[in-house]
C-alpha positions as CSV (number, residue, x, y, z in Angstrom):
1,M,-0.1,-19.3,40.8
2,E,2.4,-17.5,42.2
3,Q,3.3,-18.0,46.1
4,P,2.6,-14.3,48.0
5,W,5.2,-13.1,50.4
6,I,5.1,-10.1,52.6
7,Q,7.7,-7.2,52.0
8,V,8.4,-5.6,55.2
9,G,10.5,-2.2,55.0
10,S,7.9,0.7,55.0
11,P,5.2,1.6,57.3
12,R,2.7,-0.2,54.8
13,I,2.8,-3.9,54.4
14,H,3.0,-4.6,50.3
15,W,1.9,-7.8,48.7
16,T,4.2,-8.7,46.1
17,P,4.3,-12.0,44.1
18,K,7.0,-14.3,44.4
19,P,7.5,-16.9,41.8
20,W,7.9,-20.4,43.3
21,D,11.3,-21.5,42.9
22,G,11.3,-25.0,44.6
23,T,13.0,-24.0,47.7
24,G,11.9,-23.5,51.2
25,A,8.6,-24.1,52.6
26,E,7.1,-25.3,49.5
27,D,9.5,-28.6,49.2
28,V,8.4,-29.0,52.7
29,L,4.8,-28.6,52.2
30,L,5.3,-30.8,48.9
31,K,7.1,-33.6,50.6
32,I,4.3,-34.0,53.3
33,F,1.4,-34.0,50.6
34,S,3.4,-36.7,48.6
35,C,3.3,-38.7,52.3
36,L,-0.4,-38.8,52.3
37,E,-3.1,-40.8,50.1
38,I,-5.0,-39.2,47.5
39,R,-8.3,-38.9,49.5
40,E,-6.2,-37.2,52.3
41,I,-4.7,-34.8,49.5
42,M,-8.2,-33.8,48.5
43,K,-9.6,-33.0,51.8
44,M,-6.2,-30.5,52.3
45,R,-6.9,-29.3,48.9
46,R,-10.3,-27.3,50.4
47,C,-7.9,-25.9,53.4
48,C,-6.4,-22.8,51.6
49,K,-5.6,-21.5,48.5
50,E,-2.1,-22.3,49.1
51,F,-2.5,-26.3,49.9
52,R,-4.7,-26.0,46.8
53,R,-1.8,-24.8,44.7
54,I,0.6,-27.3,46.3
55,S,-2.0,-30.1,45.5
56,Q,-1.9,-29.4,42.0
57,A,1.6,-29.1,41.6
58,K,2.6,-31.9,38.6
59,Q,5.9,-32.6,40.8
60,L,3.5,-33.8,43.7
61,W,1.2,-36.3,41.3
62,V,4.4,-37.7,39.6
63,S,6.0,-38.5,43.2
64,I,2.4,-40.3,44.2
65,L,2.5,-42.2,40.4
66,Q,5.8,-43.3,41.2
67,R,4.9,-44.4,45.1
68,D,1.6,-46.0,44.5
69,V,2.1,-47.2,41.0
70,L,5.3,-47.6,39.2
71,E,6.9,-49.0,41.9
72,D,4.8,-52.1,41.7
73,S,5.6,-52.6,38.5
74,L,2.1,-53.3,37.7
75,A,0.5,-53.1,34.1
76,Y,-3.2,-52.0,34.1
77,P,-5.5,-52.6,31.4
78,F,-7.3,-49.8,29.6
79,V,-4.4,-47.3,29.6
80,D,-2.7,-46.2,26.4
81,P,0.3,-44.1,26.9
82,V,-0.3,-41.6,23.8
83,R,1.9,-39.2,24.8
84,P,5.1,-39.2,27.5
85,L,4.8,-38.3,31.4
86,E,6.8,-35.1,30.4
87,E,4.3,-33.6,28.0
88,L,1.2,-34.0,30.0
89,S,0.0,-31.3,32.3
90,A,-0.2,-31.2,35.8
91,A,-4.1,-31.6,35.6
92,E,-3.6,-34.5,33.0
93,T,-0.8,-36.0,35.4
94,E,-3.4,-35.7,38.4
95,A,-6.1,-37.3,36.6
96,V,-3.8,-40.6,35.0
97,T,-2.6,-41.0,38.6
98,T,-5.7,-41.0,40.8
99,H,-7.4,-43.6,38.0
100,L,-4.2,-46.1,37.9
101,V,-4.8,-45.7,41.7
102,R,-8.4,-46.7,41.7
103,M,-7.9,-49.4,39.4
104,Q,-5.0,-50.5,41.8
105,R,-7.8,-51.2,44.6
106,R,-9.7,-54.3,44.2
107,D,-12.8,-52.7,45.1
108,L,-12.5,-50.5,42.1
109,A,-10.6,-52.5,39.7
110,P,-13.1,-54.0,36.9
111,T,-13.3,-57.4,36.8
112,P,-11.3,-58.7,33.8
113,R,-13.3,-60.9,31.4
114,V,-12.8,-62.2,27.9
115,V,-15.2,-60.8,25.3
116,R,-15.8,-62.4,21.9
117,V,-16.1,-60.3,18.6
118,D,-16.0,-62.4,15.9
119,Q,-14.3,-61.6,12.3
120,V,-15.2,-62.8,9.1
121,R,-11.4,-62.5,8.5
122,S,-8.0,-63.0,10.0
123,V,-6.9,-60.3,12.6
124,T,-4.0,-59.1,11.6
125,W,-3.0,-56.0,13.5
126,V,-5.0,-54.5,16.9
127,K,-4.2,-51.3,18.8
128,L,-5.9,-50.0,22.1
129,V,-6.7,-45.8,21.7
130,H,-7.0,-44.2,25.0
131,G,-8.7,-47.2,26.6
132,A,-11.9,-46.7,25.0
133,W,-11.4,-47.7,21.6
134,L,-10.1,-50.4,19.4
135,L,-8.8,-50.3,16.0
136,V,-8.8,-53.9,14.3
137,A,-7.4,-54.6,11.0
138,T,-8.6,-57.9,8.7
139,S,-7.4,-59.7,6.2
140,D,-7.8,-62.6,3.9
141,A,-7.5,-63.2,0.3
142,D,-9.7,-61.2,-1.3
143,A,-10.3,-57.8,1.1
144,S,-8.3,-56.0,3.9
145,S,-10.1,-53.6,6.4
146,I,-9.6,-51.6,9.4
147,A,-12.3,-51.0,11.8
148,L,-12.9,-48.9,14.7
149,W,-14.7,-50.2,17.8
150,K,-16.0,-48.3,20.8
151,I,-14.9,-50.8,23.8
152,S,-18.2,-49.8,25.9
153,D,-20.4,-51.2,23.1
154,I,-18.6,-54.3,23.0
155,L,-18.6,-54.7,26.5
156,R,-22.3,-53.7,26.8
157,D,-23.8,-56.1,24.3
158,E,-20.7,-58.0,22.6
159,S,-23.0,-60.3,20.4
160,H,-24.7,-56.9,18.5
161,A,-21.7,-54.6,18.6
162,K,-21.0,-53.2,15.5
163,P,-17.8,-51.4,14.3
164,V,-18.6,-47.2,14.6
165,S,-16.3,-46.9,11.4
166,E,-14.7,-49.4,8.8
167,A,-12.6,-48.4,5.6
168,F,-11.4,-51.2,3.0
169,L,-7.7,-51.4,2.4
170,P,-5.4,-52.5,-0.8
171,A,-3.6,-55.0,1.5
172,A,-3.3,-56.3,4.6
173,V,-1.9,-54.5,7.9
174,R,1.2,-55.3,8.9
175,D,2.0,-53.0,11.6
176,G,1.1,-49.7,12.5
177,V,1.2,-46.4,14.8
178,V,-1.7,-44.4,16.3
179,D,-1.3,-40.9,17.5
180,V,-4.4,-38.4,18.8
181,Q,-3.8,-34.8,17.3
182,D,-6.0,-32.2,18.3
183,G,-8.5,-34.4,19.2
184,S,-8.5,-36.6,16.2
185,L,-6.9,-39.9,15.6
186,V,-4.0,-40.0,13.1
187,I,-3.3,-43.7,11.8
188,A,0.0,-44.6,9.8
189,L,-0.3,-48.0,8.6
190,S,2.6,-50.3,6.9
191,L,0.6,-52.8,4.3
192,C,1.9,-56.0,3.0
193,A,2.8,-56.2,-0.2
194,K,0.9,-58.3,-2.6
């Protein structure tokens, strides 16, 4: 959204959009907003269109992410950066930042716990995807497989949790890479030679 400005030079006032070039009042507002807590930013967002636009700027949320999360050098569970920060939209950056700041607060952070998911074969590779899915590769002398587990199912009832999907493989998984493309998982696996 562009910031409006008023052009004076005729008897009438003309409304002409001017692109946000990062100088002037916008910089001052961004600096002020970056000093606020998230709850205060959300309140300011409701004041006017200009404050709403400023509160949705990616630069603001990157600044808050840096200030409240990254400076502490803390690692958080259930966060799997599939894409670099530069590739996230402003809305995605805001969502990630608010989620991590909430996780940082003790009253909102989930209580860590150990969950046992028994496997009949040895686990050779594990990958957490978007904090909601778990890929587990298992292998023994006779068979190898990869299974997709929904973490919420495991946390709800670990003794009865079943994989959402499972595929059998010709060899054990040594390593792998997971990417999310158009809402689908793309998995590249490196298998051990038999």
